[in-house]
Structure formats: structure tokens, C-alpha cells
C-alpha positions in Angstrom: 180.2 77.2 -33.0 177.2 78.3 -30.7 176.8 81.7 -29.1 174.8 82.0 -25.8 172.9 85.3 -25.5 171.3 87.1 -22.9 168.4 89.4 -24.3 166.0 92.1 -23.0 162.4 90.6 -22.4 160.8 93.5 -20.3 161.5 96.9 -19.0 162.0 97.2 -15.4 160.0 99.5 -13.4 162.4 99.9 -10.7 165.4 97.4 -9.8 166.3 95.1 -12.9 166.5 91.3 -12.3 166.5 88.0 -14.1 162.8 88.2 -14.8 163.7 91.0 -17.3 165.8 89.0 -19.6 165.7 85.7 -21.7 168.5 83.2 -22.7 168.9 81.6 -25.9 171.9 79.9 -27.9 172.2 80.5 -31.7 174.8 79.5 -34.2 177.7 81.8 -35.0 177.4 83.2 -38.5 180.4 83.4 -40.8 182.7 86.6 -40.6 182.6 89.4 -43.0 185.8 91.5 -43.8 186.8 93.6 -40.8 185.1 91.5 -38.2 186.5 89.6 -35.2 185.0 86.5 -33.4 185.6 86.5 -29.9 185.1 84.6 -26.9 184.0 86.9 -23.9 185.9 86.6 -20.8 184.8 89.4 -18.5 181.8 91.8 -18.7 181.6 95.2 -16.9 178.4 95.8 -14.9 177.8 99.5 -14.8 175.0 101.8 -13.3 174.3 103.3 -16.8 172.8 100.0 -18.1 169.7 100.8 -16.0 169.1 103.9 -18.5 169.7 101.6 -21.6 166.7 99.5 -20.6 164.4 102.1 -19.7 161.6 103.8 -21.7 163.8 107.1 -21.9 167.4 106.0 -22.2 169.1 109.3 -21.9 172.6 110.1 -23.4 172.8 106.6 -25.4 170.7 104.6 -27.5 168.3 102.0 -25.5 168.2 98.6 -25.9 165.3 97.3 -27.7 163.3 94.3 -26.6 164.6 91.3 -27.9 167.9 92.6 -28.4 171.0 91.4 -26.7 171.9 93.4 -23.5 174.7 95.8 -24.2 177.7 95.7 -22.2 181.6 96.4 -22.4 183.8 93.7 -21.9 187.3 91.9 -22.4 187.6 88.9 -24.8 189.8 86.5 -26.7 190.0 86.7 -30.6 189.1 83.2 -32.0 188.8 84.1 -35.7 189.7 87.2 -37.3 188.9 88.9 -40.8 191.4 91.8 -40.2 194.8 92.2 -40.4 195.0 94.3 -37.3 194.1 91.3 -34.9 195.6 87.9 -34.5 194.1 84.7 -33.2 194.5 84.8 -29.1 194.9 88.6 -28.9 193.0 90.0 -25.9 190.7 93.0 -26.8 188.2 95.2 -25.3 184.9 96.1 -26.8 181.0 96.0 -26.9 180.7 92.3 -26.3 177.3 92.6 -24.9 175.8 89.7 -22.6 176.9 86.9 -25.1 179.5 84.1 -25.1 180.9 84.3 -28.6 180.0 87.8 -30.3 181.1 89.3 -33.6 182.7 92.4 -33.0 183.9 95.2 -35.9 187.8 95.7 -35.7 187.4 99.2 -35.9 185.4 99.6 -32.7 187.7 97.1 -30.9 190.9 97.9 -28.8 193.9 95.4 -28.5 195.0 95.3 -24.8 198.6 95.7 -23.9 199.2 93.3 -21.2 202.5 94.8 -20.5 200.8 97.6 -18.6 198.3 95.7 -16.4 196.6 92.2 -16.5 193.1 91.2 -17.5 191.9 92.1 -14.1 193.7 95.7 -14.3 192.0 96.4 -17.5 188.6 95.6 -16.1 189.4 97.7 -13.0 192.0 100.4 -12.6 192.8 100.5 -16.4 189.0 100.2 -17.4 186.4 103.0 -18.2 185.5 103.0 -14.5 189.0 104.3 -13.7 189.2 106.8 -16.8 185.9 108.2 -15.6 187.5 108.9 -12.0 190.5 110.5 -13.6 188.9 112.8 -15.6 186.2 113.6 -13.1 188.5 114.5 -10.2 191.7 116.0 -12.3 189.7 117.8 -15.1 186.1 118.5 -13.7 187.1 118.7 -10.1 190.4 120.5 -10.9 191.6 119.0 -7.4 194.5 120.7 -6.0 196.9 119.3 -3.3 195.9 120.2 0.1 192.3 120.4 -0.6 189.5 118.3 0.6 187.6 115.7 -1.6 184.4 114.0 -0.7 183.3 111.1 -2.9 180.0 109.3 -2.7 179.6 105.8 -3.3 183.2 105.6 -2.5 183.5 101.8 -2.5 182.2 101.4 -5.9 184.0 101.2 -9.3 184.4 104.7 -10.0 184.5 106.0 -6.5 187.2 103.9 -5.1 189.5 105.1 -8.0 188.5 108.7 -7.4 189.2 108.6 -3.8 192.6 107.0 -4.5 193.4 110.0 -6.7 192.9 112.4 -4.2 195.2 110.4 -1.8 197.8 110.3 -4.4 197.3 114.0 -5.0 198.0 114.9 -1.2 194.7 115.9 -0.4 192.2 115.0 2.5 189.8 112.3 1.2 186.3 111.6 2.7 184.3 108.7 1.5 180.6 107.8 1.7 179.4 104.3 1.4 176.7 102.1 2.7 177.4 99.4 5.6 180.2 98.4 7.8 182.0 96.3 5.4 182.5 99.0 2.8 183.2 101.5 5.2 186.0 99.2 6.6 187.6 98.6 3.2 187.7 102.4 2.7 189.2 103.2 6.1 191.6 100.0 6.5 192.5 99.1 3.0 192.4 102.4 1.1 193.2 104.6 4.0 190.8 107.1 3.7 190.9 110.1 6.2 187.2 110.2 6.9 184.7 107.6 6.3 180.8 108.2 6.5 178.3 105.0 6.5 175.1 106.8 5.1 172.9 103.9 6.4 174.1 104.6 10.1 173.5 108.4 9.9 170.2 110.1 10.5 171.7 113.4 9.4 173.9 113.1 6.5 174.5 116.9 6.2 175.7 117.0 9.9 178.0 113.9 9.2 179.7 115.4 6.3 180.4 118.6 8.4 181.6 116.4 11.3 184.3 114.8 9.0 185.2 118.0 7.2 184.4 121.0 9.5 186.2 123.4 7.3 184.1 122.5 4.3 184.7 120.6 1.0 186.7 121.6 -2.1 185.7 118.9 -4.5 182.5 116.7 -4.4 182.7 113.9 -7.0 179.1 112.6 -7.0 178.1 109.3 -8.2 174.6 109.1 -6.5 172.7 112.5 -6.7 169.4 112.8 -4.7 169.7 113.7 -0.8 173.4 113.0 -0.8 174.1 115.6 -3.3 171.8 117.9 -1.4 173.9 117.4 1.9 177.0 117.8 -0.1 176.0 121.1 -1.5 175.5 122.3 1.9 179.3 121.7 3.2 180.9 123.3 0.0 183.5 125.9 0.6 183.8 129.1 -1.5 184.9 128.2 -5.2 184.1 124.6 -4.6 183.6 122.3 -7.7 181.0 119.4 -8.0 181.8 116.8 -10.6 178.4 115.1 -11.5 179.4 111.6 -12.6 176.2 109.5 -11.7 172.8 109.6 -10.1 172.4 105.8 -9.3 170.0 106.7 -6.2 167.6 108.3 -8.6 167.9 105.5 -11.4 165.7 103.4 -9.5 163.9 105.8 -7.2 159.9 105.8 -7.2 159.9 109.5 -7.0 162.6 111.9 -8.1 164.4 113.7 -5.1 164.1 117.4 -5.4 167.3 119.4 -4.6 166.9 122.1 -2.0 170.4 123.6 -1.7 171.2 124.9 -5.2 170.9 128.4 -3.9 174.4 128.0 -2.2 176.0 127.8 -5.6 175.7 131.5 -6.6 177.0 133.0 -3.0 179.9 130.7 -3.0 180.6 130.9 -6.7 180.6 126.9 -6.9 181.0 125.0 -10.3 178.6 122.2 -10.9 179.1 120.2 -14.1 178.2 117.0 -15.6 180.7 115.1 -17.9 180.9 111.7 -19.9 184.0 109.8 -20.1 183.7 109.3 -23.8 184.2 113.2 -24.3 187.7 112.3 -23.2 188.5 109.5 -25.9 191.5 111.4 -27.4 193.2 111.3 -23.8 192.7 107.8 -22.9 196.4 107.0 -23.6 197.3 109.8 -21.3 195.2 108.7 -18.2 196.1 105.0 -18.6 199.8 105.8 -18.5 199.3 107.9 -15.4 197.2 105.0 -13.8 199.5 102.4 -14.9 202.4 104.2 -13.3 200.5 104.2 -10.0 199.7 100.7 -9.9 203.2 99.8 -10.7 204.4 102.0 -7.7 201.7 100.4 -5.3 199.7 103.7 -4.8 196.6 102.6 -6.5 194.6 99.4 -6.3 191.1 98.2 -7.1 188.8 95.7 -5.5 186.8 93.6 -8.1 183.6 92.1 -7.1 183.3 88.9 -9.5 180.2 87.2 -10.2 180.8 83.9 -12.1 179.0 82.9 -15.0 177.4 84.6 -17.9 174.2 83.3 -16.9 174.3 85.4 -13.8 174.8 88.8 -15.4 171.0 89.7 -14.9 171.3 89.1 -11.2 174.6 91.0 -11.1 172.8 94.0 -12.5 170.2 93.8 -9.8 173.0 93.7 -7.1 174.4 96.9 -8.4 171.3 98.7 -7.4 170.9 96.9 -4.2 174.3 98.1 -3.1 175.3 94.4 -2.5 178.7 94.9 -4.3 181.9 96.5 -2.9 184.2 97.4 -5.6 184.0 97.1 -9.4 181.4 94.8 -10.3 182.1 92.3 -13.3 181.0 89.0 -14.5 183.5 86.3 -15.5 181.8 84.7 -18.4 184.3 81.9 -18.4 186.8 80.2 -16.4 
């Protein structure tokens, strides 16, 4: 059996693309005890990938030149040398950008398809949804009747965060780029207010227009000037959940936040978090998310790119804002 791989060839200066990766095919080696041979079906495309291939990778170990590009995905078990998995099981693990990876059983999760489909496990039961759940409910401590502002609200994390706010009986305002994304937020998800940042000359004023009494919780996915505009519109005792800073990941020059002074006088809490810190509570979160899916209160649009070979192009799409919804690659039909 052959394994088609996509490896890192060069570190991008700004937006990554196909020119930064190489593709090859190698034979699959024999399994060792505790390992699984799987066929990759879906691959998650996430903003953190950009930091993994930079010179300074941040909280996670970087991908070395020549290594398979790191990624989480869903796969089917083809061979197993562990009693915990059977041939045909659907699993979630660190597949990387490759067609037939070998995974360690102890680092792989068997999927319970009774609580959701494979697409659900990539979307509203996946890591992006868990990130939204803990960011809104734990870091944001959102309460019924409050106002929630979500940036990149049409993205993989943002659309779940926004819907959690709706389910929790809050006023929800989403920021997105372009009429298609804003229409999705308004007409499909039913947000109370939508801001197209590409059509606004003054984002601070636009947020004030949609939330004249201020924001109680800001779920930040982009950083930069959007974070600055949100800070200017926070109410006393507001909370800011710092989830991502995608606008700064590919910025030529870092943006200097000007409105940090408002934190002190208004007693605002601003905190960064990583979903992996909540690993012991994944079951709790997925039980809640699954119940919302079954009740028709939670959905997630997937933006699917077909073909493993197109993963490098998909990663570039993420940083150009070309996706609406959770961006994934379908590796096989």
C-alpha cells in the first residue's frame, strides 16, 4: 500500500500556498504494536496551521522542513495492532496531510456515530465547536439577556460561538467580510445584528450602531483593529475571550492596540485560552452540542475542498477569507 504525502517545502512570508509544499508517495511500513493504519477521509484546515509552519511556532512545536504537514482529521481503520480498535472503525486523530498515515492507538479517538455523522464530527462536534463552547461559556461566562459580539462569525469557530449565544437567549452580533457571509449569518443563523467589516469605514461606530448599550462578551477570532474597535464598545464588567488573531498571522506589520486603557476603568476581563486545556471536559461539551444538533438548534456549514492534493490551496483560502463555514478537505470520495 502507498501513502500519498504533502510535506513542507518552504516557510511562507505571508499567506501560505501550494508553492510552499511538496507532494510524494512512499510505501506504507509494517505496523508496530499499538499502531493503526488508516485511510484519511476528512482533514481540518485551521488558522493555527500558519503558526506551525512559521519560524516561531508559538504554543505548539513547529513543522520541520521536509516533514508531513500536521493536521487533525477523520479516518477509517484499515489495519490494527491494538485491541482497542477494529477494522472499519471511524477515528479522529492527527492524520496530517497524507492518505494512509499510521497512528498511535493511545492518541486516537474512536468516533461514536450515534451522536453525529462524520460531517458533524468535523463541524459541530469537532475541535472548532469545542473551542466555541468553552470560549463562550467558560471564558466569556455569558449570561442570558447579555449581548455577545463575535468576530469571524461565519468561520468554523465563530458560527458555533454565535449560535451558542442564541441558544443561551442572548443578543448576538456577528462581524464577517462580504455580503455572502453576512447573509448567511442574518438569514440562516438568525443573528440579531450583522456587520460587514469590508463595507464599513468606521468599525467602532458600526459596533456602536448595532449595540448602542454596549457589549457584554466579545469572542475574538481576529485580533488587530477589530479587537480595538470591540474594546471601545465594551460595557462595565465585560469579558473578552481571546480565541485567535488571524488578521495578525499574515500581517506585514503588527497592529498596536490603542484601547487597552478601557480595561481598568470598566473592570474588564480579557483572557486567552486553548481548547486543549479542557480535554477532560470534552465529553460534557459534546453531550450538550449533540443535544442541540438533535433539537435543531445548532448547525454548521462546512466549506469542503475536494482532494488531498488541494490541501495547500485550501490553507491559503483560509487567510484570504474565501471560505464560509468550517473549512475542511475531503481526502477521498
